[in-house]
C-alpha positions in Angstrom: 120.2 88.9 82.0 118.6 87.4 78.9 119.8 88.4 75.5 116.3 89.8 74.7 116.3 92.0 77.7 119.9 93.0 77.3 119.3 94.2 73.8 116.8 96.8 74.9 118.4 97.7 78.2 116.4 98.4 81.3 112.8 99.1 80.1 111.0 102.4 80.4 107.3 102.9 79.8 105.6 105.2 77.3 106.1 108.1 79.7 109.8 107.4 80.2 109.3 105.9 83.7 111.6 103.1 84.8 110.6 100.0 86.8 112.2 100.1 90.3 109.6 98.9 92.8 107.5 95.7 93.0 104.7 95.0 95.4 103.7 91.3 95.8 100.4 90.3 97.3 101.2 87.0 99.0 97.6 86.4 100.0 94.3 88.1 99.1 92.4 87.3 102.3 92.4 89.4 105.5 91.2 89.1 109.1 89.9 92.7 109.0 87.0 94.2 107.0 88.1 97.8 106.8 85.3 99.7 105.1 87.6 101.7 102.8 89.3 98.5 101.5 87.4 95.2 102.1 84.0 96.2 103.5 82.0 93.4 105.1 79.4 91.8 102.8 80.5 93.9 99.8 83.6 92.1 98.7 83.3 90.6 95.1 83.2 86.8 95.4 85.4 86.4 92.3 88.4 87.9 94.1 88.5 85.1 96.7 91.2 82.5 95.8 91.7 78.9 96.8 95.1 78.0 98.1 96.0 76.2 94.8 95.4 79.4 92.8 98.0 81.4 94.7 101.6 81.5 93.5 103.8 79.2 95.5 107.1 80.3 96.8 109.1 78.9 93.9 106.9 80.9 91.5 107.2 84.0 93.5 111.0 83.7 93.7 111.2 83.2 89.9 109.1 86.3 89.3 111.2 88.4 91.7 114.5 87.3 90.0 113.0 88.3 86.6 111.8 91.6 87.9 115.2 92.3 89.5 116.8 91.8 86.0 114.7 94.7 84.8 115.9 97.1 87.5 113.6 96.3 90.5 115.5 96.9 93.7 112.7 97.6 96.1 110.3 94.8 97.1 107.3 95.0 99.3 105.1 92.1 100.5 101.5 92.8 101.0 98.0 91.2 101.1 95.2 91.0 102.1 97.0 90.5 105.4 100.4 88.9 104.5 101.0 87.4 107.9 98.1 85.0 107.2 100.4 83.4 104.6 101.9 80.2 106.1 105.6 80.0 106.1 106.1 83.7 105.2 109.6 83.9 106.9 110.8 81.1 104.5 109.7 83.2 101.5 111.4 86.3 102.9 114.7 84.4 103.4 114.6 83.3 99.8 113.8 86.8 98.4 116.4 88.5 100.6 119.0 86.5 98.7 117.9 87.6 95.2 120.7 89.6 93.5 119.7 93.2 93.1 117.0 93.3 95.8 118.4 95.7 98.4 115.2 96.8 100.1 112.7 94.2 101.4 109.6 95.5 103.2 106.3 94.3 104.5 102.9 96.1 105.0 100.7 94.6 107.7 97.8 95.4 109.9 99.9 94.3 112.8 97.3 92.0 114.4 99.5 89.0 114.1 102.9 90.7 114.3 103.7 90.1 118.0 104.1 86.4 117.3 106.1 86.7 114.1 108.2 89.9 114.3 111.4 88.2 115.4 111.2 85.4 112.7 110.6 88.0 110.1 113.7 90.0 111.1 115.9 86.9 111.3 114.7 85.8 107.8 116.1 89.1 106.4 113.1 91.5 106.3 114.4 95.1 106.3 111.4 97.2 107.1 107.8 97.1 108.3 104.9 99.4 107.5 102.1 99.2 110.0 98.5 100.2 109.2 97.0 102.1 112.1 94.0 104.3 111.4 93.2 105.3 115.0 94.5 105.3 118.6 91.0 105.4 120.1 90.0 101.7 120.6 86.4 102.2 119.6 87.3 104.2 116.4 90.0 101.6 115.6 87.5 98.7 116.0 85.0 100.4 113.8 87.6 101.1 111.1 88.6 97.4 111.1 85.0 96.4 110.4 84.5 95.4 114.0 87.3 92.8 113.9 90.4 94.5 115.2 91.8 95.0 118.7 94.1 98.0 119.1 96.0 96.3 121.9 97.0 93.5 119.5 98.5 96.0 117.0 100.3 98.0 119.7 101.7 94.7 121.0 102.9 93.9 117.5 104.6 97.3 117.3 106.4 96.6 120.6 107.5 93.2 119.3 108.8 94.7 116.1 110.9 97.2 118.0 112.3 94.4 120.3 113.2 92.4 117.2 115.3 95.3 115.8 112.9 97.1 113.5 113.8 100.7 114.3 112.0 103.1 112.0 108.6 101.8 111.3 106.2 103.6 109.0 102.7 104.0 110.4 100.1 104.3 107.7 96.8 106.0 108.5 94.0 106.3 105.8 92.2 109.5 106.7 88.5 109.9 105.9 86.7 113.2 106.6 84.0 112.7 109.3 85.4 109.3 110.3 88.9 109.6 111.8 90.5 112.9 111.0 90.4 113.7 114.7 92.8 110.8 115.2 95.6 112.4 113.2 96.7 114.7 116.0 96.6 111.8 118.5 98.8 109.7 116.2 101.2 112.6 115.7 101.5 113.2 119.4 102.0 109.5 120.2 104.8 109.0 117.7 106.6 112.4 118.1 110.0 111.8 119.6 110.2 108.3 118.3 112.0 107.0 115.2 108.6 105.9 113.7 107.0 107.9 110.9 103.2 108.4 110.7 102.0 108.8 107.1 98.6 110.1 106.4 97.0 108.8 103.2 94.2 110.4 101.4 91.1 108.1 101.1 91.4 106.8 97.5 89.0 105.5 94.9 90.7 102.1 94.7 88.3 99.4 93.6 84.5 99.8 93.5 83.2 98.2 96.7 84.1 100.9 99.1 81.6 103.5 98.0 84.2 106.2 97.5 83.0 109.8 97.3 85.3 112.8 96.8 83.6 114.7 99.7 84.9 112.0 102.1 88.5 112.9 101.1 90.4 115.1 103.6 93.1 116.8 101.4 96.6 116.4 102.8 97.2 120.2 102.7 94.3 120.8 105.1 95.5 118.1 107.4 99.1 119.3 107.2 98.0 122.9 108.2 96.1 121.5 111.1 99.1 119.6 112.4 101.6 122.4 111.7 99.4 124.8 113.7 100.3 122.8 116.8 103.7 121.4 115.8 105.5 123.6 113.2 106.8 121.6 110.2 109.4 122.0 107.5 109.5 120.3 104.1 112.1 117.6 103.7 113.9 116.4 100.6 112.6 113.1 99.1 114.9 110.2 100.0 114.6 108.7 96.5 113.1 109.4 93.1 109.4 108.5 93.0 108.8 108.5 96.7 105.0 108.6 97.1 104.9 110.4 100.4 105.8 114.1 100.9 108.0 114.3 103.9 107.9 116.9 106.7 110.1 117.2 109.8 109.1 118.9 113.0 110.9 122.2 113.5 111.9 121.1 117.0 113.6 118.0 115.6 111.2 115.5 117.2 110.9 113.3 114.1 109.0 113.4 110.8 105.6 112.7 109.2 104.5 112.1 105.7 101.5 112.7 103.4 100.3 110.5 100.5 98.1 112.7 98.3 97.1 110.7 95.3 93.7 112.5 95.0 94.6 116.1 95.6 98.2 116.0 94.3 98.6 113.1 91.8 102.2 111.8 91.4 101.7 109.5 88.4 104.4 111.3 86.5 107.1 109.6 88.5 105.5 106.3 89.3 107.8 103.3 88.8 105.9 100.7 90.7 104.4 97.4 89.5 102.1 95.0 91.5 101.9 91.2 91.4 98.7 89.6 92.7 98.5 86.5 94.7 97.3 84.5 91.6 100.1 85.8 89.4 98.6 88.8 87.6 100.7 91.9 86.8 99.1 95.2 87.5 100.9 98.3 86.3 98.6 100.8 88.2 96.9 100.8 91.6 93.7 101.8 89.8 93.9 99.2 87.0 90.8 97.6 85.6 92.5 94.3 84.8 95.8 92.5 85.1 98.2 90.6 82.8 98.4 86.9 83.7 102.0 85.8 84.3 101.7 82.3 85.7 102.4 80.5 82.4 105.3 82.8 81.7 106.7 82.2 85.2 106.7 78.5 84.4 108.9 79.2 81.3 111.7 80.5 83.6 113.4 83.8 84.4 114.7 84.5 80.9 111.3 84.2 79.2 109.6 86.0 82.0 112.0 88.9 82.0 111.7 89.5 78.3 107.9 89.4 78.5 107.8 91.8 81.5 110.1 94.2 79.5 107.5 94.2 76.7 104.6 94.8 79.1 106.3 97.6 80.9 107.3 99.4 77.7 103.6 99.4 76.7 102.5 100.9 80.0 100.8 104.3 79.8 98.9 104.4 83.1 98.3 107.8 84.8 94.9 107.3 86.3 95.2 109.8 89.2 96.0 112.6 86.8 93.0 111.6 84.6 90.6 110.9 87.5 88.4 113.9 86.7 87.7 112.6 83.2 87.5 108.9 84.0 84.3 107.1 83.4 82.3 106.7 86.7 81.3 103.2 85.6 84.9 102.1 85.3 85.3 99.0 87.5 88.7 98.9 89.1 90.5 96.1 90.8 90.0 96.0 94.5 92.8 97.3 96.7 93.1 94.2 98.9 93.6 92.1 95.8 96.8 93.9 94.7 98.1 95.1 98.1 97.4 98.8 98.0 
């Protein structure tokens, strides 16, 4: 650890929150056009990057080593669709060797997972989160912007299981009037398996998705619907700052989770940072702008770690708690750009 960082210890932000988790968007492009994230024809052109503008693997590794010095132990690779990034297993192998990183995960839409699952596992990836918004093929296709094939995703899930990924989180973004009827189907499909469906409230991330509060299905309403058929019991969080509220089935057939950023904000215990594909630091999912890090990365781990400590100590984000008073004209960074 650099002397500058050591002198202040592990940084905490203005609300006393430590830095434990880092999400890295390895690519901003996606092969889907999900309306709640990257709607067809409405994506801001300025968020599209050329290959040369993306951080290379050396830069990403340097950044991760600096973040690890500040207390980051959990690392998640995202996109866009991260499996579109060429050579991703090579990057995973490098990051898996970084001292202090003990949890290395990937979020994917699963469309390309069948051909890459084993290589990802052999490279050192610990966990996979799979985005799956419906089990009805027609609803699934519509929610992928007409580009996704449910069979490809299910094949990817099978390949991940065969490669040794045991407990896979299944993320479902729930929108009232769009796919809430798919929740029970997902629960029934994954009951009795080690996989964990997580139902995520439709959030006002970015500005291109046309978010309206009336399209949000509160987690409590969905939880009651599920519990009426399969009784649930609340489970203790597995770690501080866990974003999903966990519930187990009373009959012992597994668990599910709910991410309730709209109805039950959890900003008070958020210790997550995000690094965009072009090297910008975002300290909140709902940020309006990032802090460019590429020049600092070029200076090396010591200089970068000291700079990151300063940025984190200045952090005061708690957008979800302030949503009701936020300006409606506030233009937020798009979700696909910083990995959700």
